C-alpha positions as CSV (number, residue, x, y, z in Angstrom):
1,M,-70.9,11.5,-9.8
2,L,-71.2,11.8,-6.0
3,R,-74.3,13.6,-4.8
4,F,-75.1,14.5,-1.3
5,H,-78.7,13.5,-1.9
6,D,-77.5,10.0,-2.5
7,L,-75.5,9.9,0.7
8,S,-78.4,11.3,2.7
9,H,-80.7,8.7,1.1
10,H,-78.4,5.9,2.2
11,L,-77.9,7.2,5.7
12,S,-81.7,7.5,6.1
13,G,-82.0,3.9,5.0
14,L,-79.4,2.8,7.6
15,W,-81.3,4.6,10.3
16,L,-84.5,2.9,9.4
17,L,-82.7,-0.5,9.5
18,I,-81.2,0.3,12.9
19,R,-84.6,1.2,14.2
20,G,-85.9,-2.2,13.0
21,D,-87.7,-0.9,9.9
22,A,-87.1,-3.2,6.9
23,R,-88.3,-0.4,4.5
24,G,-84.8,1.0,4.9
25,L,-83.6,-1.7,2.5
26,S,-85.3,0.2,-0.4
27,A,-82.6,2.9,0.0
28,F,-79.9,0.5,-1.4
29,D,-79.2,-0.9,-4.8
30,I,-78.1,-4.5,-4.3
31,S,-77.4,-5.3,-7.9
32,D,-73.9,-6.1,-9.0
33,K,-73.6,-2.4,-10.1
34,G,-74.9,-1.3,-6.8
35,V,-72.4,-3.4,-4.8
36,A,-69.6,-1.9,-6.9
37,R,-70.9,1.7,-6.4
38,S,-71.2,1.1,-2.6
39,F,-67.4,1.2,-2.5
40,L,-67.6,4.9,-3.5
41,A,-68.5,5.4,0.1
42,I,-64.8,5.6,0.7
43,L,-64.7,8.9,-1.2
44,W,-67.2,10.4,1.2
45,C,-64.8,9.4,4.0
46,L,-61.7,11.0,2.5
47,P,-61.7,14.2,4.5
48,A,-61.9,12.3,7.8
49,I,-59.4,9.7,6.6
50,V,-56.8,12.4,5.5
51,A,-57.3,14.2,8.8
52,G,-56.7,10.9,10.6
53,W,-53.5,10.3,8.7
54,M,-52.3,13.8,9.6
55,F,-53.1,13.1,13.2
56,K,-51.2,9.8,13.2
57,R,-48.3,11.3,11.2
58,A,-47.9,13.9,14.0
59,E,-47.8,11.1,16.6
60,Y,-45.4,9.1,14.4
61,A,-43.1,12.1,14.0
62,Q,-43.1,12.7,17.8
63,A,-42.2,9.0,18.4
64,H,-39.5,9.1,15.7
65,P,-37.9,12.6,16.1
66,R,-34.6,11.5,14.5
67,G,-35.8,9.4,11.6
68,G,-38.6,7.2,10.3
69,D,-40.4,7.4,7.0
70,G,-40.9,10.5,5.0
71,V,-44.3,12.0,4.5
72,L,-44.9,10.3,1.1
73,A,-43.7,6.9,2.3
74,F,-45.8,7.2,5.4
75,A,-48.9,8.2,3.3
76,G,-48.3,5.3,1.0
77,K,-48.3,2.8,3.9
78,M,-51.4,4.4,5.4
79,F,-53.1,4.0,2.1
80,L,-52.4,0.3,2.1
81,V,-53.8,0.1,5.7
82,E,-56.9,2.0,4.6
83,I,-57.5,-0.3,1.7
84,A,-57.2,-3.3,4.0
85,Q,-59.8,-1.8,6.4
86,W,-62.3,-1.8,3.5
87,I,-61.4,-5.0,1.8
88,V,-60.8,-7.4,4.8
89,P,-64.3,-6.9,6.3
90,V,-65.9,-7.6,3.0
91,L,-64.0,-10.8,2.6
92,A,-64.9,-11.8,6.1
93,I,-68.6,-11.2,5.3
94,C,-68.3,-13.4,2.2
95,L,-66.7,-16.2,4.2
96,V,-69.4,-16.1,6.9
97,A,-72.2,-15.8,4.3
98,V,-70.9,-19.0,2.5
99,A,-70.4,-20.9,5.8
100,F,-73.8,-20.1,7.3
101,G,-76.0,-20.1,4.2
102,L,-76.4,-16.3,3.9
103,R,-75.5,-16.1,0.2
104,P,-78.9,-14.5,-0.7
105,L,-78.1,-11.7,1.7
106,L,-74.5,-11.2,0.6
107,R,-75.0,-8.2,-1.6
108,T,-77.2,-6.5,1.0
109,L,-74.6,-7.1,3.7
110,I,-71.8,-5.7,1.7
111,V,-73.7,-2.6,0.5
112,T,-75.0,-1.7,4.0
113,R,-71.7,-2.4,5.6
114,N,-69.9,0.0,3.2
115,W,-72.3,2.8,3.7
116,F,-72.4,2.2,7.5
117,T,-68.7,2.9,7.4
118,V,-69.2,6.5,6.5
119,P,-70.8,7.7,9.8
120,L,-68.5,5.3,11.7
121,V,-65.4,7.0,10.2
122,Y,-66.6,10.5,11.0
123,A,-67.8,9.5,14.5
124,S,-64.4,8.1,15.2
125,Y,-62.4,11.1,14.1
126,V,-64.8,13.7,15.4
127,T,-64.5,12.1,18.8
128,A,-60.8,11.4,18.6
129,F,-59.6,14.9,17.9
130,P,-61.4,16.8,20.8
131,A,-60.6,13.9,23.1
132,S,-56.9,13.9,22.3
133,L,-56.7,17.7,22.8
134,A,-58.5,17.5,26.1
135,L,-56.5,14.5,27.4
136,D,-53.3,16.1,26.3
137,S,-54.0,19.3,28.3
138,L,-54.9,17.1,31.3
139,F,-52.2,14.4,31.2
140,G,-49.7,15.3,28.6
141,T,-48.8,12.7,26.0
142,G,-47.7,9.9,28.4
143,L,-49.0,6.5,29.2
144,V,-52.2,7.8,30.9
145,Y,-53.0,9.9,27.8
146,R,-52.7,6.8,25.5
147,Y,-54.9,4.6,27.7
148,A,-57.5,7.3,28.2
149,L,-57.7,7.9,24.4
150,L,-57.9,4.2,23.8
151,S,-60.8,4.0,26.2
152,V,-62.6,6.8,24.4
153,M,-62.1,5.1,21.0
154,L,-63.2,1.8,22.5
155,A,-66.4,3.3,23.7
156,V,-67.1,4.7,20.2
157,L,-66.5,1.3,18.6
158,V,-68.7,-0.4,21.2
159,G,-71.5,2.1,20.4
160,A,-71.0,1.5,16.6
161,G,-71.1,-2.3,17.2
162,L,-74.4,-2.0,19.0
163,L,-75.9,0.0,16.2
164,Y,-74.6,-2.4,13.6
165,W,-76.0,-5.3,15.7
166,R,-79.4,-3.7,15.4
167,L,-78.9,-3.3,11.7
168,L,-78.1,-7.0,11.4
169,T,-81.1,-7.9,13.4
170,T,-83.3,-6.2,10.7
171,V,-81.3,-7.5,7.7
172,V,-80.4,-11.0,8.8
173,G,-82.8,-11.9,11.6
174,G,-82.5,-15.5,12.7
175,S,-80.5,-16.7,15.7
176,P,-78.5,-14.2,17.7
177,W,-75.6,-16.6,17.5
178,L,-75.6,-16.2,13.7
179,R,-75.5,-12.4,13.9
180,A,-72.8,-12.6,16.7
181,S,-70.7,-14.9,14.4
182,L,-71.0,-12.4,11.5
183,L,-70.2,-9.3,13.6
184,G,-67.5,-10.9,15.7
185,F,-65.7,-12.6,12.8
186,T,-65.8,-9.5,10.7
187,V,-64.5,-7.2,13.5
188,L,-61.9,-9.6,14.7
189,T,-60.5,-10.3,11.3
190,E,-60.2,-6.6,10.5
191,L,-58.5,-5.9,13.8
192,V,-56.0,-8.7,13.4
193,V,-55.1,-8.1,9.8
194,V,-54.9,-4.3,10.1
195,S,-52.8,-4.5,13.3
196,W,-50.5,-7.0,11.6
197,L,-50.2,-4.8,8.6
198,E,-49.5,-1.6,10.6
199,T,-46.8,-3.4,12.5
200,S,-45.3,-4.9,9.4
201,L,-45.2,-1.5,7.7
202,G,-43.8,0.2,10.8
203,V,-46.5,2.8,11.1
204,T,-47.6,1.9,14.6
205,V,-46.8,4.4,17.4
206,A,-45.1,2.6,20.4
């Protein structure tokens, strides 16, 4: 059963870790059961995810006024993309953990990453909707609008990356190159795979 108290507890732990306080680790269950339960974080993200799908569906319909996928087919493809956005980073973390001798921290990295995704998803969509409306009123939906919106979302991702870097500093420590490898490989792998999947499924908006 999902309880808001549990989510609040995890978010408080994340904030402590970002501030450099290792006591934040006590907010997370890193047993096998705890790792499995951390994937329930996706359920907390569902309202933002569905809203994001609706936003992208509107863009898709505008780009394909005379055809394209129906609503159910489009939703099914977006579901596959969303699953990839959760699974691919975890697989990337596993590969880096094995390659750099971080196996003892593997459970902690997976659990904290999954719960970190909750505020990231909401920050992305809460920023994207007002920004898209404001930019649409200023520039319409042309090329300037797309580049401006991309810049806003890039700023959000950079901010999230800096916060996650601080979290990794507390959890992993060690050489900055080690943390950079973990963060860079995870983000790059997700971007490449998700971009390829969106293109292959035909849900990108040209």
